[in-house]
MARNULO-105309 format. One record per residue (C-alpha): residue in three letters; x, y, z. Coordinates in steps of 0.5 Angstrom, whole numbers, plus 500, padded with zeros to 3 digits. Example, Ala and Ser with C-alpha at 12.3 -4.5 7.8 and 13.67 -1.06 7.14 Angstrom:
<nodes>
ALA525491516/SER527498514/
</nodes>
This chain:
<nodes>
MET288221839/PHE282224835/ARG285230833/LEU290225830/LEU285220826/GLY282227824/ALA288229821/LEU290222817/ALA282223815/ASN283230812/ALA289227808/TRP285222806/LYS281227802/ILE286230798/PRO287226792/GLU295228791/LEU296226798/ARG292220797/LYS296217791/LYS302218795/LEU300215801/LEU297209797/PHE304209792/THR308208799/LEU304203802/GLY305199795/MET312200795/LEU313197802/ALA308192801/ILE313189796/TYR319190801/GLU315186806/VAL314181801/GLY321180799/ILE324179806/PHE320172805/ILE323170799/PRO329165801/THR336165797/PRO336158794/GLY341153797/ILE340155804/ASN337151810/GLY333158812/LYS330154819/GLU336152821/LEU339159820/GLY334162824/ARG335157830/ILE342158830/PHE340167830/ASP335165836/GLU340161840/LEU346167839/ALA340172841/ALA338168847/THR345166850/SER349173848/GLY344178848/GLY345179840/GLY351181836/LEU352185830/LEU349180827/ASN343180830/LEU343188830/LEU343188823/ASP337182822/MET333187826/PHE334192820/THR332187815/GLY326185819/GLY329178819/ALA331177812/LEU338176815/SER337170820/HIS333166814/ALA338168808/THR332171804/ILE334175798/PHE333182801/ALA338180807/LEU342185806/GLY337190807/ILE338197806/MET344198810/PRO349198803/TYR345203801/ILE345207807/SER353206808/ALA354208801/THR350214801/ILE354217808/ILE361215805/VAL360219798/GLU355224799/THR357226806/LEU364224808/LEU367224801/ALA364230799/THR367234805/ALA374231804/ILE375231797/PRO375238793/ALA372235786/PHE366232790/GLU365238794/ARG365242788/LEU359237785/ARG355239792/LYS356246791/GLU353245783/GLY346244785/MET341239783/SER346237777/GLY351236782/TYR347232787/ARG345227781/LYS352225780/LEU354224787/HIS348220787/GLN349216782/TYR356215785/SER353212791/ARG349207787/TYR355204784/ALA358204791/THR352201794/LEU353195788/VAL360194791/LEU358194798/ALA353189796/VAL357184792/ILE362185798/ASN357183803/SER354178800/PHE360174799/MET363175806/TYR355173808/ALA356166803/MET363165806/LEU360165814/LEU354161812/GLU359156809/LYS364156814/ALA364159820/ILE358157823/PRO358150821/SER365150825/GLN362153831/PHE355151831/HIS356144827/ALA350145823/GLN349144816/ILE347151813/VAL349150806/LEU346144802/PHE351144796/PRO357149798/GLY362151793/VAL364156788/GLY357155785/PHE354157791/ARG358163792/LEU357166786/LEU349164786/THR349168793/VAL352174790/LEU347175785/THR341173788/MET342178794/THR346183790/GLY340183785/GLY335184791/MET339189794/ALA338193788/LEU330192788/VAL331195795/MET335201793/TRP329202787/LEU324202792/ALA327207797/GLU328212791/GLN321211788/ILE318212795/THR323218796/GLU321221789/ARG314219788/GLY311217796/ILE311220803/GLY318221807/ASN325218806/GLY325212802/MET331209806/SER328211812/LEU321208812/LEU324202809/MET328201815/THR322203820/ALA318198817/SER323192818/ILE324194825/VAL317195827/GLY316188823/ARG320185829/ILE314187833/PRO310181833/LEU316176835/ALA317181841/VAL310180843/ARG311172842/ASP317173847/ILE312177852/TRP307172851/VAL312166853/LEU315170859/LEU308171862/GLY307164862/PRO301161859/THR304156854/GLY307152860/GLU313155861/THR312158868/SER319157871/SER320165871/PRO314168869/MET313176868/GLN308178873/PRO302183870/LEU304188874/PHE311188871/LEU308188864/LEU305194865/ALA310198869/MET314196863/GLY309199858/ALA309206863/PHE316206862/LEU316205854/VAL311211854/LEU317215858/ILE322214854/VAL319214847/GLY317221851/ILE324223853/VAL327221846/ILE321225842/PHE323232846/ILE330231846/GLU329230838/GLN325236837/GLY330240841/GLN333246839/ARG338252842/ARG336258839/ILE341263838/PRO338271838/VAL340274831/ASN339282830/TYR339286824/ALA342293824/ARG338299822/ARG339302815/VAL336308812/VAL337308805/GLY333314802/HIS326315805/ARG326307807/VAL329304813/TYR331297812/GLY333292818/GLY332292825/GLN329285825/SER330280830/THR331273829/TYR334266831/LEU339262829/PRO337254831/LEU342249833/LYS339242833/VAL341238840/ASN342231836/SER344234829/GLY348227828/GLY342223830/VAL342216829/LEU349215826/PRO354216831/ILE351209835/ILE351205828/PHE358208827/ALA360205834/VAL357198834/SER360197827/LEU367199829/LEU366195836/TYR363189833/PHE369188828/PRO374185832/ILE368181835/GLN367178828/VAL374177827/ALA374173833/GLY369168830/PHE374166824/VAL380166829/PRO380161835/GLN385165838/LEU381170839/ARG375167842/TRP376170848/LEU373177846/THR366174845/ASP366173852/TRP369179855/PHE365184850/SER358181850/ARG353186851/THR351186858/SER359186860/LEU362193863/ALA367193858/PHE363193852/ASN359198855/LEU364203856/ALA368202850/TYR361203847/ALA360210851/VAL367212849/LEU366210841/ILE358214841/LEU361220844/PHE367220839/PHE363219833/THR358224835/TYR362230835/PHE365227829/SER359227825/THR357234828/ALA364237826/LEU362235819/THR356240818/ALA360245823/HIS362249817/GLN355250815/PHE355255822/LEU361258820/ASP358260813/ALA352262817/ALA356267820/GLU360270815/GLN353271811/MET351274817/LYS356279817/LYS355281810/VAL348282811/GLY349286817/ALA346281822/PHE350280829/VAL348276835/PRO347281841/GLY354282845/ILE358279840/ARG363282835/PRO362280828/GLY367276824/GLN371271828/ALA368273834/THR362270832/VAL365264829/ASP369263836/TYR362264840/LEU358259835/ASP363254836/ARG363254844/ILE355253843/LEU355247838/THR360244843/ARG356245849/VAL350242845/THR354236842/PHE356234849/VAL349234851/ALA347230845/GLY353225846/ILE351224853/TYR343223850/LEU346217845/VAL349214850/GLY344213855/VAL339211850/ALA344206846/ILE346202853/LEU339202856/PRO337196852/ASP343192855/ILE341194862/ILE334193861/MET336186858/ALA341185864/TRP336187870/MET330184868/LYS332178864/ILE328179858/PRO330177851/ALA334182846/ARG328183841/VAL324186847/ALA329190850/SER331193843/PHE324197843/PHE326201850/GLY332205846/GLY338204842/THR338205834/SER331202833/LEU327207838/LEU331213835/ILE329211828/VAL322209828/VAL321215833/GLY325220828/VAL322217821/THR315218824/LEU316225826/ASP319226819/THR313223815/MET308226820/LYS311233818/GLN310232811/ILE304230812/GLU302236815/SER305240810/HIS300238805/LEU294239810/LEU296246812/MET297248804/ARG290246803/HIS288250810/TYR286243814/GLU289243821/GLY295239822/PHE296234827/PHE297239833/LYS292244836/SER297248839/GLY303250834/ARG306246827/LEU310240829/LYS318241827/GLY322237823/ARG329233826/
</nodes>
C-alpha cells in the first residue's frame, strides 16, 4: 500500500503527468455534474422510484443495467441519460465489425493513422444516429409504456414537442459525452470511454453502501438484518473475486518461438528465443454486453405486447432458464469476438515463416497456423467459462443472500470486469511514465502488464 502511495506521489512530481491527471479529473468532474442536470418536462423523482421498484422486484433488467453504466442518469432522465453506450456500440460496429467484414473499411484500417481518422469519423456519425434512435425510443417509453404499466405520470406535457425536445437534449448530451471521452484519450491518462463508464459504475457505490446500511438494521428495518460477521464474510469474498478477476485478466498463454541461425559473411544472425503471447480473455467484457443486449431484447418487446408478458416472469434474472440462455450466449459471443481478432495470429504465422522463426516441434506454414488455431480455441474456451462464472455470479448471490441488485452487481458481471480492467490499464500508463523518468513503478517485482 505504501509503495502504491509512493508511486502516486512520484507521478504528481512529473509536470507532464500531473497536467494529464488534472485534466482527466476535470473532464470526469464535468461528466459527473452533467449526470444530475434533468431533461425538461420529466418527473425524475417518480421515474427513479419506478426504477428502484423494478430493481427490488425483478433484480433489474436491461434498463437497470444501462442505468448502472450511466451512473443513475438513465433512471432520472438527465441530459446524460444515454451515457457512453451509443459511442461504444458505434465504435465496435464501425471499427471492429465493419472493418473486418467490408473490404473498403478494411483497407482504411490498413492505411495507418489517416485511415483510422476516417473510421473514427464514421464512428462519430454512427454515434449520433444511435443517439437519436435511442433517445426517441426512450421518450416513447416514458410517454406510453411506463405509465400504462405502473399507472404513473412521468411526462408532464406529452406529445410531439416533448419527443423532439427529448431527442435534441439527450443527443446533445451524448455529443458532449463523446467529446469528453475523446479529450481524455488525447490529452489525459487512459481511455476516455472506459474511464467515463468506470466513473459511472463507481458512482453507484454510495447507493450500494446505503442498501447495505438498510439491511444492517440501524434505521429500524430489522425484519431481516444482516449480521456483522456476514458482512465481513461478504467483504472477504469480494476481495477474493477481485483477485481472481485480476489473475485471469493478466493471464497469458505464451507460445515459445525460436529464430533460425543464419550466417551472412562473418556474422551470425538469429538463434534467439522469444514467445508469442495469447491473452486468456482477449474479448474483454464485450461478450457479456452482447449477450445481455440480445437476451433482454425480447423481454423489452414483451413490455409493449401484453400477450408476451409471460416472458418477463420466465426470464427473470434469478430464473434457471435465464441463466442457461445467458451462459450459452456468452460462450457464443466469446468465440465470436475472438474470431474477429484471430486473423492477427494467422498473419503472425506468415510473418514468422518469412523471418525464419518457428515454434519448436511445429513445421512452419500451415502447420503453425493449425497449431495456433488449436491453442486459441482452448484458451477461448477457458475465457468463456470464466466470463460465464463472473456474469452469473451476481444473480446467484442476489438469490442466495437476498441482497439488492446494486450490491450484488459489485461481486461480478460487467461492472467488476470494467472497473478492474480499466484500473489496470490506467495504472499501466502511469507506470510507463514513471519508468521513463527513472522512478519506481507500482510493484517491486516486475512491471504491470496490460490487458
